N, CA, C and O atoms as a printed pandas DataFrame, in Angstrom:
     atom_number atom_name residue_name chain_id  residue_number  x_coord  y_coord  z_coord
0              1         N          MET        A               1  -41.774   22.437  -37.045
1              2        CA          MET        A               1  -40.345   22.465  -37.302
2              3         C          MET        A               1  -39.563   22.649  -36.001
3              4         O          MET        A               1  -38.495   22.061  -35.833
4              5         N          ASP        A               2  -40.085   23.458  -35.086
5              6        CA          ASP        A               2  -39.400   23.685  -33.819
6              7         C          ASP        A               2  -39.266   22.389  -33.021
7              8         O          ASP        A               2  -38.244   22.147  -32.381
8              9         N          TYR        A               3  -40.307   21.563  -33.066
9             10        CA          TYR        A               3  -40.261   20.292  -32.343
10            11         C          TYR        A               3  -39.189   19.371  -32.914
11            12         O          TYR        A               3  -38.530   18.645  -32.170
12            13         N          LEU        A               4  -39.018   19.398  -34.205
13            14        CA          LEU        A               4  -37.994   18.576  -34.838
14            15         C          LEU        A               4  -36.602   19.000  -34.379
15            16         O          LEU        A               4  -35.761   18.149  -34.087
16            17         N          ILE        A               5  -36.356   20.281  -34.315
17            18        CA          ILE        A               5  -35.058   20.781  -33.868
18            19         C          ILE        A               5  -34.799   20.380  -32.419
19            20         O          ILE        A               5  -33.699   19.942  -32.083
20            21         N          VAL        A               6  -35.792   20.525  -31.571
21            22        CA          VAL        A               6  -35.654   20.141  -30.165
22            23         C          VAL        A               6  -35.414   18.643  -30.055
23            24         O          VAL        A               6  -34.562   18.210  -29.279
24            25         N          PHE        A               7  -36.145   17.852  -30.815
25            26        CA          PHE        A               7  -35.998   16.401  -30.787
26            27         C          PHE        A               7  -34.603   15.981  -31.237
27            28         O          PHE        A               7  -33.949   15.183  -30.565
28            29         N          VAL        A               8  -34.144   16.509  -32.364
29            30        CA          VAL        A               8  -32.830   16.141  -32.899
30            31         C          VAL        A               8  -31.728   16.560  -31.926
31            32         O          VAL        A               8  -30.795   15.795  -31.681
32            33         N          THR        A               9  -31.826   17.746  -31.382
33            34        CA          THR        A               9  -30.827   18.231  -30.430
34            35         C          THR        A               9  -30.808   17.369  -29.171
35            36         O          THR        A               9  -29.736   17.043  -28.661
36            37         N          THR        A              10  -31.965   17.004  -28.675
37            38        CA          THR        A              10  -32.056   16.168  -27.477
38            39         C          THR        A              10  -31.458   14.790  -27.731
39            40         O          THR        A              10  -30.691   14.289  -26.909
40            41         N          VAL        A              11  -31.796   14.180  -28.844
41            42        CA          VAL        A              11  -31.266   12.859  -29.174
42            43         C          VAL        A              11  -29.748   12.916  -29.339
43            44         O          VAL        A              11  -29.034   12.038  -28.854
44            45         N          ALA        A              12  -29.254   13.953  -30.026
45            46        CA          ALA        A              12  -27.813   14.092  -30.205
46            47         C          ALA        A              12  -27.117   14.285  -28.857
47            48         O          ALA        A              12  -26.048   13.718  -28.629
48            49         N          GLY        A              13  -27.702   15.066  -27.977
49            50        CA          GLY        A              13  -27.122   15.276  -26.648
50            51         C          GLY        A              13  -27.104   14.013  -25.818
51            52         O          GLY        A              13  -26.113   13.723  -25.148
52            53         N          LEU        A              14  -28.187   13.259  -25.853
53            54        CA          LEU        A              14  -28.241   12.000  -25.116
54            55         C          LEU        A              14  -27.232   10.999  -25.667
55            56         O          LEU        A              14  -26.573   10.296  -24.900
56            57         N          TYR        A              15  -27.109   10.931  -26.972
57            58        CA          TYR        A              15  -26.132   10.024  -27.586
58            59         C          TYR        A              15  -24.721   10.412  -27.166
59            60         O          TYR        A              15  -23.919    9.549  -26.808
60            61         N          PHE        A              16  -24.415   11.706  -27.207
61            62        CA          PHE        A              16  -23.082   12.165  -26.829
62            63         C          PHE        A              16  -22.778   11.840  -25.370
63            64         O          PHE        A              16  -21.676   11.387  -25.060
64            65         N          HIS        A              17  -23.727   12.061  -24.476
65            66        CA          HIS        A              17  -23.512   11.753  -23.071
66            67         C          HIS        A              17  -23.318   10.258  -22.854
67            68         O          HIS        A              17  -22.481    9.853  -22.047
68            69         N          GLY        A              18  -24.072    9.443  -23.557
69            70        CA          GLY        A              18  -23.885    7.992  -23.462
70            71         C          GLY        A              18  -22.524    7.570  -23.963
71            72         O          GLY        A              18  -21.857    6.747  -23.336
72            73         N          TRP        A              19  -22.102    8.123  -25.084
73            74        CA          TRP        A              19  -20.794    7.812  -25.650
74            75         C          TRP        A              19  -19.685    8.232  -24.687
75            76         O          TRP        A              19  -18.730    7.488  -24.464
76            77         N          LEU        A              20  -19.819    9.418  -24.126
77            78        CA          LEU        A              20  -18.819    9.927  -23.191
78            79         C          LEU        A              20  -18.756    9.065  -21.934
79            80         O          LEU        A              20  -17.669    8.801  -21.420
80            81         N          TYR        A              21  -19.892    8.630  -21.442
81            82        CA          TYR        A              21  -19.950    7.764  -20.254
82            83         C          TYR        A              21  -19.206    6.454  -20.505
83            84         O          TYR        A              21  -18.435    6.001  -19.659
84            85         N          VAL        A              22  -19.436    5.854  -21.655
85            86        CA          VAL        A              22  -18.762    4.592  -21.997
86            87         C          VAL        A              22  -17.262    4.811  -22.125
87            88         O          VAL        A              22  -16.476    4.008  -21.622
88            89         N          ARG        A              23  -16.851    5.888  -22.793
89            90        CA          ARG        A              23  -15.419    6.180  -22.951
90            91         C          ARG        A              23  -14.731    6.384  -21.612
91            92         O          ARG        A              23  -13.632    5.870  -21.403
92            93         N          ILE        A              24  -15.352    7.122  -20.700
93            94        CA          ILE        A              24  -14.752    7.369  -19.388
94            95         C          ILE        A              24  -14.629    6.071  -18.600
95            96         O          ILE        A              24  -13.625    5.857  -17.921
96            97         N          ARG        A              25  -15.633    5.205  -18.679
97            98        CA          ARG        A              25  -15.538    3.903  -17.998
98            99         C          ARG        A              25  -14.384    3.085  -18.547
99           100         O          ARG        A              25  -13.651    2.459  -17.782
100          101         N          ARG        A              26  -14.213    3.082  -19.863
101          102        CA          ARG        A              26  -13.099    2.340  -20.467
102          103         C          ARG        A              26  -11.759    2.918  -20.037
103          104         O          ARG        A              26  -10.824    2.172  -19.744
104          105         N          TRP        A              27  -11.661    4.254  -19.997
105          106        CA          TRP        A              27  -10.414    4.889  -19.563
106          107         C          TRP        A              27  -10.104    4.535  -18.109
107          108         O          TRP        A              27   -8.950    4.281  -17.763
108          109         N          MET        A              28  -11.125    4.518  -17.264
109          110        CA          MET        A              28  -10.912    4.183  -15.856
110          111         C          MET        A              28  -10.458    2.736  -15.700
111          112         O          MET        A              28   -9.567    2.449  -14.900
112          113         N          ASP        A              29  -11.060    1.827  -16.454
113          114        CA          ASP        A              29  -10.662    0.424  -16.395
114          115         C          ASP        A              29   -9.223    0.243  -16.880
115          116         O          ASP        A              29   -8.451   -0.505  -16.281
116          117         N          ARG        A              30   -8.869    0.931  -17.966
117          118        CA          ARG        A              30   -7.513    0.855  -18.499
118          119         C          ARG        A              30   -6.516    1.438  -17.500
119          120         O          ARG        A              30   -5.438    0.880  -17.298
120          121         N          ASP        A              31   -6.871    2.548  -16.883
121          122        CA          ASP        A              31   -6.002    3.170  -15.895
122          123         C          ASP        A              31   -5.801    2.245  -14.697
123          124         O          ASP        A              31   -4.695    2.159  -14.163
124          125         N          LEU        A              32   -6.844    1.560  -14.275
125          126        CA          LEU        A              32   -6.731    0.609  -13.177
126          127         C          LEU        A              32   -5.762   -0.510  -13.531
127          128         O          LEU        A              32   -4.896   -0.863  -12.731
128          129         N          ALA        A              33   -5.905   -1.064  -14.716
129          130        CA          ALA        A              33   -5.024   -2.156  -15.136
130          131         C          ALA        A              33   -3.573   -1.685  -15.205
131          132         O          ALA        A              33   -2.665   -2.399  -14.780
132          133         N          LEU        A              34   -3.358   -0.495  -15.736
133          134        CA          LEU        A              34   -1.990    0.010  -15.857
134          135         C          LEU        A              34   -1.411    0.392  -14.501
135          136         O          LEU        A              34   -0.205    0.260  -14.293
136          137         N          SER        A              35   -2.234    0.856  -13.586
137          138        CA          SER        A              35   -1.725    1.203  -12.261
138          139         C          SER        A              35   -1.298   -0.040  -11.502
139          140         O          SER        A              35   -0.360    0.013  -10.706
140          141         N          LEU        A              36   -1.967   -1.152  -11.734
141          142        CA          LEU        A              36   -1.570   -2.407  -11.092
142          143         C          LEU        A              36   -0.283   -2.963  -11.698
143          144         O          LEU        A              36    0.398   -3.773  -11.068
144          145         N          ALA        A              37    0.052   -2.540  -12.902
145          146        CA          ALA        A              37    1.242   -3.040  -13.583
146          147         C          ALA        A              37    2.503   -2.294  -13.168
147          148         O          ALA        A              37    3.597   -2.855  -13.228
148          149         N          GLY        A              38    2.371   -1.062  -12.755
149          150        CA          GLY        A              38    3.558   -0.285  -12.406
150          151         C          GLY        A              38    4.302    0.159  -13.652
151          152         O          GLY        A              38    3.683    0.478  -14.667
152          153         N          LYS        A              39    5.623    0.181  -13.582
153          154        CA          LYS        A              39    6.431    0.677  -14.696
154          155         C          LYS        A              39    6.997   -0.443  -15.571
155          156         O          LYS        A              39    7.661   -0.171  -16.571
156          157         N          ASP        A              40    6.743   -1.674  -15.207
157          158        CA          ASP        A              40    7.239   -2.828  -15.961
158          159         C          ASP        A              40    6.459   -2.956  -17.270
159          160         O          ASP        A              40    5.255   -3.208  -17.267
160          161         N          GLU        A              41    7.170   -2.776  -18.395
161          162        CA          GLU        A              41    6.499   -2.803  -19.712
162          163         C          GLU        A              41    5.871   -4.169  -20.004
163          164         O          GLU        A              41    4.781   -4.246  -20.570
164          165         N          GLY        A              42    6.551   -5.226  -19.624
165          166        CA          GLY        A              42    5.993   -6.556  -19.847
166          167         C          GLY        A              42    4.706   -6.767  -19.071
167          168         O          GLY        A              42    3.742   -7.343  -19.577
168          169         N          LYS        A              43    4.707   -6.292  -17.833
169          170        CA          LYS        A              43    3.515   -6.436  -17.008
170          171         C          LYS        A              43    2.395   -5.528  -17.504
171          172         O          LYS        A              43    1.223   -5.892  -17.412
172          173         N          ARG        A              44    2.741   -4.343  -18.034
173          174        CA          ARG        A              44    1.718   -3.451  -18.589
174          175         C          ARG        A              44    1.001   -4.129  -19.755
175          176         O          ARG        A              44   -0.226   -4.101  -19.848
176          177         N          THR        A              45    1.786   -4.736  -20.637
177          178        CA          THR        A              45    1.199   -5.455  -21.770
178          179         C          THR        A              45    0.328   -6.603  -21.279
179          180         O          THR        A              45   -0.776   -6.819  -21.777
180          181         N          PHE        A              46    0.844   -7.337  -20.292
181          182        CA          PHE        A              46    0.101   -8.454  -19.721
182          183         C          PHE        A              46   -1.222   -7.985  -19.124
183          184         O          PHE        A              46   -2.257   -8.618  -19.332
184          185         N          MET        A              47   -1.191   -6.883  -18.388
185          186        CA          MET        A              47   -2.412   -6.395  -17.737
186          187         C          MET        A              47   -3.432   -5.894  -18.751
187          188         O          MET        A              47   -4.634   -6.065  -18.548
188          189         N          LEU        A              48   -2.976   -5.280  -19.835
189          190        CA          LEU        A              48   -3.921   -4.864  -20.878
190          191         C          LEU        A              48   -4.546   -6.082  -21.551
191          192         O          LEU        A              48   -5.722   -6.060  -21.914
192          193         N          GLU        A              49   -3.763   -7.138  -21.718
193          194        CA          GLU        A              49   -4.321   -8.387  -22.262
194          195         C          GLU        A              49   -5.336   -8.978  -21.299
195          196         O          GLU        A              49   -6.370   -9.496  -21.721
196          197         N          GLN        A              50   -5.043   -8.903  -20.001
197          198        CA          GLN        A              50   -5.974   -9.418  -19.008
198          199         C          GLN        A              50   -7.265   -8.604  -18.984
199          200         O          GLN        A              50   -8.351   -9.153  -18.798
200          201         N          LEU        A              51   -7.138   -7.296  -19.172
201          202        CA          LEU        A              51   -8.328   -6.446  -19.241
202          203         C          LEU        A              51   -9.193   -6.829  -20.437
203          204         O          LEU        A              51  -10.417   -6.897  -20.330
204          205         N          ALA        A              52   -8.550   -7.079  -21.573
205          206        CA          ALA        A              52   -9.293   -7.512  -22.758
206          207         C          ALA        A              52   -9.952   -8.867  -22.504
207          208         O          ALA        A              52  -11.080   -9.111  -22.932
208          209         N          ASP        A              53   -9.236   -9.737  -21.806
209          210        CA          ASP        A              53   -9.787  -11.052  -21.477
210          211         C          ASP        A              53  -10.988  -10.910  -20.530
211          212         O          ASP        A              53  -11.980  -11.624  -20.671
212          213         N          ALA        A              54  -10.892   -9.991  -19.572
213          214        CA          ALA        A              54  -12.002   -9.765  -18.639
214          215         C          ALA        A              54  -13.232   -9.255  -19.385
215          216         O          ALA        A              54  -14.359   -9.648  -19.084
216          217         N          ARG        A              55  -13.005   -8.378  -20.357
217          218        CA          ARG        A              55  -14.130   -7.887  -21.159
218          219         C          ARG        A              55  -14.739   -9.016  -21.980
219          220         O          ARG        A              55  -15.960   -9.099  -22.117
220          221         N          ALA        A              56  -13.888   -9.889  -22.530
221          222        CA          ALA        A              56  -14.383  -11.014  -23.326
222          223         C          ALA        A              56  -15.190  -11.981  -22.461
223          224         O          ALA        A              56  -16.180  -12.556  -22.915
224          225         N          GLN        A              57  -14.758  -12.154  -21.213
225          226        CA          GLN        A              57  -15.470  -13.043  -20.287
226          227         C          GLN        A              57  -16.662  -12.353  -19.631
227          228         O          GLN        A              57  -17.412  -12.973  -18.877
228          229         N          LYS        A              58  -16.827  -11.063  -19.927
229          230        CA          LYS        A              58  -17.923  -10.261  -19.384
230          231         C          LYS        A              58  -17.912  -10.244  -17.856
231          232         O          LYS        A              58  -18.937  -10.445  -17.204
232          233         N          VAL        A              59  -16.714   -9.996  -17.304
233          234        CA          VAL        A              59  -16.578   -9.838  -15.861
234          235         C          VAL        A              59  -17.323   -8.565  -15.470
235          236         O          VAL        A              59  -17.163   -7.523  -16.106
236          237         N          LYS        A              60  -18.128   -8.657  -14.431
237          238        CA          LYS        A              60  -18.902   -7.495  -14.001
238          239         C          LYS        A              60  -17.957   -6.411  -13.500
239          240         O          LYS        A              60  -16.897   -6.694  -12.943
240          241         N          ARG        A              61  -18.357   -5.189  -13.708
241          242        CA          ARG        A              61  -17.502   -4.056  -13.385
242          243         C          ARG        A              61  -17.173   -3.993  -11.901
243          244         O          ARG        A              61  -16.071   -3.585  -11.536
244          245         N          ARG        A              62  -18.097   -4.385  -11.045
245          246        CA          ARG        A              62  -17.823   -4.353   -9.604
246          247         C          ARG        A              62  -16.805   -5.412   -9.204
247          248         O          ARG        A              62  -16.141   -5.277   -8.176
248          249         N          ASP        A              63  -16.676   -6.478  -10.019
249          250        CA          ASP        A              63  -15.716   -7.538   -9.735
250          251         C          ASP        A              63  -14.381   -7.330  -10.432
251          252         O          ASP        A              63  -13.421   -8.057  -10.174
252          253         N          LEU        A              64  -14.317   -6.345  -11.310
253          254        CA          LEU        A              64  -13.122   -6.133  -12.119
254          255         C          LEU        A              64  -11.872   -5.822  -11.294
255          256         O          LEU        A              64  -10.821   -6.389  -11.593
256          257         N          PRO        A              65  -11.917   -4.956  -10.274
257          258        CA          PRO        A              65  -10.688   -4.698   -9.515
258          259         C          PRO        A              65  -10.087   -5.958   -8.887
259          260         O          PRO        A              65   -8.875   -6.166   -8.953
260          261         N          GLN        A              66  -10.926   -6.793   -8.281
261          262        CA          GLN        A              66  -10.420   -8.025   -7.681
262          263         C          GLN        A              66   -9.886   -8.970   -8.753
263          264         O          GLN        A              66   -8.878   -9.647   -8.549
264          265         N          TRP        A              67  -10.560   -9.010   -9.880
265          266        CA          TRP        A              67  -10.142   -9.886  -10.979
266          267         C          TRP        A              67   -8.775   -9.455  -11.502
267          268         O          TRP        A              67   -7.904  -10.290  -11.744
268          269         N          LEU        A              68   -8.595   -8.159  -11.674
269          270        CA          LEU        A              68   -7.316   -7.651  -12.168
270          271         C          LEU        A              68   -6.210   -7.812  -11.130
271          272         O          LEU        A              68   -5.068   -8.096  -11.491
272          273         N          GLU        A              69   -6.527   -7.636   -9.846
273          274        CA          GLU        A              69   -5.527   -7.835   -8.801
274          275         C          GLU        A              69   -5.062   -9.286   -8.776
275          276         O          GLU        A              69   -3.874   -9.558   -8.596
276          277         N          ALA        A              70   -5.993  -10.215   -8.956
277          278        CA          ALA        A              70   -5.616  -11.631   -9.011
278          279         C          ALA        A              70   -4.741  -11.909  -10.231
279          280         O          ALA        A              70   -3.791  -12.688  -10.149
280          281         N          ALA        A              71   -5.051  -11.283  -11.350
281          282        CA          ALA        A              71   -4.229  -11.449  -12.562
282          283         C          ALA        A              71   -2.834  -10.877  -12.341
283          284         O          ALA        A              71   -1.843  -11.463  -12.773
284          285         N          ALA        A              72   -2.758   -9.723  -11.663
285          286        CA          ALA        A              72   -1.454   -9.114  -11.389
286          287         C          ALA        A              72   -0.631  -10.004  -10.459
287          288         O          ALA        A              72    0.580  -10.141  -10.632
288          289         N          ALA        A              73   -1.293  -10.605   -9.476
289          290        CA          ALA        A              73   -0.592  -11.521   -8.571
290          291         C          ALA        A              73   -0.108  -12.754   -9.333
291          292         O          ALA        A              73    0.961  -13.288   -9.038
292          293         N          GLY        A              74   -0.878  -13.197  -10.294
293          294        CA          GLY        A              74   -0.465  -14.335  -11.121
294          295         C          GLY        A              74    0.751  -14.012  -11.974
295          296         O          GLY        A              74    1.544  -14.901  -12.284
296          297         N          TYR        A              75    0.905  -12.762  -12.352
297          298        CA          TYR        A              75    2.081  -12.367  -13.126
298          299         C          TYR        A              75    3.324  -12.410  -12.255
299          300         O          TYR        A              75    4.395  -12.789  -12.729
300          301         N          LEU        A              76    3.202  -12.032  -11.002
301          302        CA          LEU        A              76    4.342  -12.057  -10.083
302          303         C          LEU        A              76    4.850  -13.475   -9.861
303          304         O          LEU        A              76    6.035  -13.684   -9.598
304          305         N          ALA        A              77    3.953  -14.444   -9.967
305          306        CA          ALA        A              77    4.338  -15.833   -9.751
306          307         C          ALA        A              77    5.148  -16.402  -10.897
307          308         O          ALA        A              77    5.747  -17.468  -10.759
308          309         N          ARG        A              78    5.177  -15.711  -12.026
309          310        CA          ARG        A              78    5.921  -16.212  -13.192
310          311         C          ARG        A              78    7.396  -16.126  -13.007
311          312         O          ARG        A              78    8.154  -16.509  -13.898
């Protein structure tokens, strides 16, 4: 019975840490997109859409800042 408790607790802890890691990465990506948008509400909406598009295209995380900066520059051209 003791092994079962240790196993369940360990699995629950690992799951929680994995969930927390994913949430923090998403928050950081969202914060990056919003920081590139500034205070312009239209651009904020645009950048969140671009972030969703980057996720759909499976842009690698290391390439995401450059990808979002290019998207932000494209908004300025409008």
